[in-house]
matplotlib code that plots the C-alpha trace (Angstrom):
import matplotlib.pyplot as plt

x = [17.5, 18.9, 17.6, 19.8, 20.5, 18.6, 20.2, 21.9, 19.5, 21.4, 20.2, 16.7, 16.3, 18.0, 20.6, 18.7, 15.5, 13.0, 9.6, 6.7, 4.2, 1.9, 4.5, 5.2, 1.5, 1.2, 4.4, 3.1, -0.5, 1.2, 3.4, 0.2, -1.8, 1.1, 1.2, -2.5, -2.7, -0.1, -1.7, -5.1, -3.6, -2.0, -5.6, -7.0, -4.4, -3.9, -4.7, -5.9, -8.2, -11.6, -10.3, -12.3, -11.3, -14.0, -15.1, -12.4, -14.1, -13.0, -9.9, -10.7, -9.8, -6.0, -4.6, -1.1, -1.5, -0.9, 0.7, 2.5, 6.1, 8.1, 11.4, 11.5, 15.2, 17.8, 18.9, 15.6, 15.2, 11.6, 9.5, 7.0, 4.0, 0.6, -2.3, -3.6, -7.3, -7.2, -5.6, -8.4, -8.5, -11.1, -13.2, -11.1, -8.0, -6.7, -5.0, -6.0, -4.0, -2.9, 0.8, 1.9, 5.4, 7.0, 10.2, 12.2, 10.8, 7.4, 6.4, 3.6, 2.6, 0.1, -1.3, -4.1, -3.0, -4.1, -1.6, -2.1, 0.2, -0.8, 0.4, 3.0, 1.3, 0.2, -2.3, -2.5, -6.2, -5.5, -2.9, -3.4, -3.6, -2.5, -4.6, -6.1, -8.4, -6.6, -8.3, -8.0, -7.2, -8.2, -6.0, -8.9, -6.7, -5.1, -3.3, -1.9, 2.0, 4.5, 6.2, 9.5, 8.7, 10.1, 7.2, 6.4, 6.0, 9.1, 6.7, 4.5, 7.3, 8.4, 4.9, 4.4, 7.8, 7.6, 4.4, 1.5, 2.0, 3.0, 4.6, 1.8, -0.9, -2.1, -0.6, -3.7, -6.4, -5.3, -4.5, -2.1, -0.5, -0.1, 1.4, 4.0, 5.0, 5.3, 7.4, 9.2, 8.4, 10.6, 13.1, 12.7]
y = [45.6, 43.5, 43.5, 44.2, 41.1, 40.9, 42.1, 39.5, 37.8, 39.5, 42.9, 41.5, 41.6, 44.5, 43.7, 42.5, 41.7, 39.9, 38.1, 40.2, 39.2, 38.2, 35.9, 34.6, 33.8, 32.0, 29.8, 28.6, 28.2, 25.9, 24.0, 23.5, 22.1, 19.6, 18.5, 18.3, 16.5, 13.8, 13.2, 12.9, 10.3, 8.5, 8.2, 6.9, 3.8, 3.4, -0.2, 0.0, 2.9, 1.3, -2.4, -4.7, -8.2, -10.8, -13.4, -16.1, -19.5, -21.9, -24.0, -27.3, -30.7, -31.2, -33.2, -34.7, -36.6, -34.6, -31.5, -29.1, -29.1, -26.0, -24.8, -22.3, -22.4, -24.9, -25.2, -26.2, -29.5, -29.6, -30.4, -27.9, -28.5, -26.5, -28.3, -27.4, -27.9, -25.3, -22.6, -19.8, -16.3, -14.3, -11.3, -9.3, -10.2, -12.7, -15.9, -18.4, -21.9, -24.5, -25.3, -28.6, -28.9, -32.2, -33.2, -36.2, -37.8, -37.4, -34.5, -32.6, -28.9, -27.0, -23.4, -21.8, -18.4, -15.5, -13.8, -10.1, -9.5, -5.9, -4.8, -7.9, -9.3, -12.3, -13.5, -16.8, -17.5, -21.2, -23.6, -27.4, -29.1, -33.0, -33.7, -36.2, -35.3, -33.5, -30.1, -26.6, -24.0, -20.7, -17.8, -15.2, -12.2, -12.6, -9.6, -8.8, -8.7, -7.6, -10.4, -8.9, -8.3, -9.8, -12.3, -12.7, -16.3, -17.5, -20.0, -17.4, -15.4, -18.5, -18.8, -15.2, -15.2, -18.7, -18.3, -16.9, -13.3, -11.4, -8.3, -6.5, -8.7, -12.5, -14.6, -15.3, -17.8, -20.6, -23.2, -20.7, -20.0, -23.6, -24.2, -21.4, -23.2, -26.7, -25.5, -22.5, -19.2, -17.6, -15.1, -11.5]
z = [-60.4, -57.4, -54.0, -51.0, -48.9, -46.0, -42.7, -40.5, -38.0, -35.1, -36.6, -36.4, -32.9, -30.6, -28.0, -24.8, -26.6, -24.2, -25.3, -24.5, -22.1, -24.7, -26.3, -23.0, -22.2, -25.5, -24.9, -21.6, -23.2, -25.6, -23.1, -20.7, -23.8, -24.9, -21.1, -21.0, -24.1, -22.7, -19.6, -21.4, -23.8, -20.8, -19.1, -22.3, -22.5, -18.8, -18.3, -14.8, -15.4, -14.8, -14.8, -12.7, -11.9, -12.6, -10.1, -10.3, -10.6, -8.2, -8.8, -11.0, -9.6, -9.2, -12.1, -12.5, -15.9, -19.1, -17.6, -20.0, -18.5, -18.3, -16.6, -13.9, -13.2, -14.7, -11.0, -9.6, -8.1, -8.6, -12.0, -13.0, -15.2, -16.3, -16.1, -19.8, -19.0, -16.2, -18.5, -19.3, -20.2, -18.5, -19.9, -17.5, -19.3, -16.4, -17.3, -14.8, -14.6, -11.9, -11.5, -10.2, -8.7, -7.7, -6.2, -7.1, -4.2, -5.2, -2.8, -4.5, -4.3, -6.7, -6.7, -8.6, -10.0, -12.2, -14.4, -15.9, -18.7, -18.9, -15.4, -15.2, -12.1, -10.3, -7.8, -6.0, -5.6, -3.7, -2.6, -2.6, 0.8, 0.2, 3.1, 3.9, 2.3, -0.4, -1.1, -2.2, 0.5, -0.7, 0.0, 0.9, 1.5, -2.3, -3.5, -6.9, -6.9, -9.5, -11.3, -10.4, -6.7, -3.9, -3.1, -6.9, -8.2, -10.1, -11.7, -12.9, -14.2, -16.4, -17.7, -18.8, -20.6, -22.3, -23.6, -21.7, -22.3, -25.6, -24.0, -22.2, -23.8, -23.4, -26.0, -28.0, -26.8, -24.1, -26.9, -28.5, -25.1, -24.6, -27.9, -27.3, -23.8, -25.4, -28.6, -27.0, -27.7, -30.4, -29.3, -30.5]

ax = plt.figure().add_subplot(projection="3d")
ax.plot(x, y, z, "-o")
ax.set_aspect("equal")
plt.show()
């Protein structure tokens, strides 16, 4: 014996059918649950949620020998290098380093910075004052700045892209970062 074919779907719901109030409440509860779960997941993965910056150590003595060169811009008249002995990765995830820039005439500029790959931010802790006597001048009001911001450090952007960061994370230990900077980070 053959069964009759089911009625077309339009025959299942009468014309002008509206969801019952209980159905609407269930739908609203489901949507709110999905939104709450997404917000909770964001809180769990937010890199700034409970982050605290460790105290930055004082800048190391300025060195001009053995710098690892890097290019900030092909049009730059300055030669840039990072002091490999100054590169550290703190427990707070901040990469701290000293950058030295020198002009063809020998004028020297240097600064001590921190880089956060997680948030793509940079902070300048001190600038070198050639003196006499030559000394580091702390920047007591130092604030974190976005790498893409108007007042960002172009050398910090070059370091982040060319070896110090692997996306939103530090590129391993300082030795790994320096190796990537020396040989060039492979394009992905």
